[in-house]
C-alpha positions, 0 to 999 in steps of 0.5 A, a space after each residue: 729355855 732348854 738346858 744346853 749341852 756339849 755332847 760327844 757322840 763317839 763316846 756318848 757323854 755330854 756335859 752341861 754348857 751353861 744354860 742361857 750363858 751359853 745361848 747368849 755367848 755362843 749360840 746367838 753370836 753364831 759360834 755354835 748352832 743347835 744340833 750341829 757339830 761344834 768347832 772346838 777351836 771356835 768355842 775355845 776362842 769364844 772370850 765372851 763365853 769364857 769370861 762372864 762378869 764376876 758376880 755372885 750370880 755367875 759364881 756357878 758358871 766359874 766354879 762348876 760349869 766352865 771348867 768341866 766344859 773346858 776339860 770336856 772339849 779338850 779331852 774330846 777335841 778330835 771326836 764329834 761334838 754336838 751342841 744343843 738340848 737333850 733331844 738334839 743328841 739323846 735318843 727319845 724312844 726306847 732306852 738308848 738314853 741309858 747308854 749315855 753319861 753326863 759329866 760335869 755340872 748336875 749330872 743326870 743319875 744314869 747307869 753309866 754315872 753309877 758304874 763309871 764315875 761313882 764306881 758302884 758295884 751292885 744295884 743295892 749300892 745304887 739304891 742306897 746312893 739314890 735313897 740318900 739323894 735330895 730326889 730320885 732320878 726321873 726314870 727311878 720314879 717312873 715305871 714307864 715301859 719298865 724303865 727301872 728294870 732296863 736301868 738295872 739291866 744296863 747297870 749290870 751289863 756295864 758291871 760285867 763288860 770288860 770294856 768298863 775299865 776303858 770307859 771309866 778312865 774317860 769318865 774320871 779324866 773328863 770329870 777330873 775328880 777322884 772317886 
């Protein structure tokens, strides 16, 4: 089973929907469909999704996933939100995926995350941050199609862009965590 997400195609941000839990409590009963626009009210009303059994194995849902999903859906409720796996919303060719930002549980380390969520200002800060992680982002290790250089270039574009501050506000409110 693939990881599952809610993605706002207007803001190019996405959040983990809860893997198998999202599948069984939302997709299987027909509340959402892969690659389809989401009815936010239907998801927010899906009682089973929001109330998994209180077990140790569900703590990650209660503590990490569901709060970030709720904030995300409420913040982007008037936008176009899609449910599905990465291939349902992220461009798979070229470097279009570098324009996206994952919020919430276990975010992908992409340029927008470094700028808008972590507030890093230089590529040296990015290198230092990545060096202190348990593992490097997949694109950091791969030099497929100069991906590392493209990510560095996207990072610099974001730093130089006057609109980054507007996006940063969205990232912080969606994540609801201070820098």
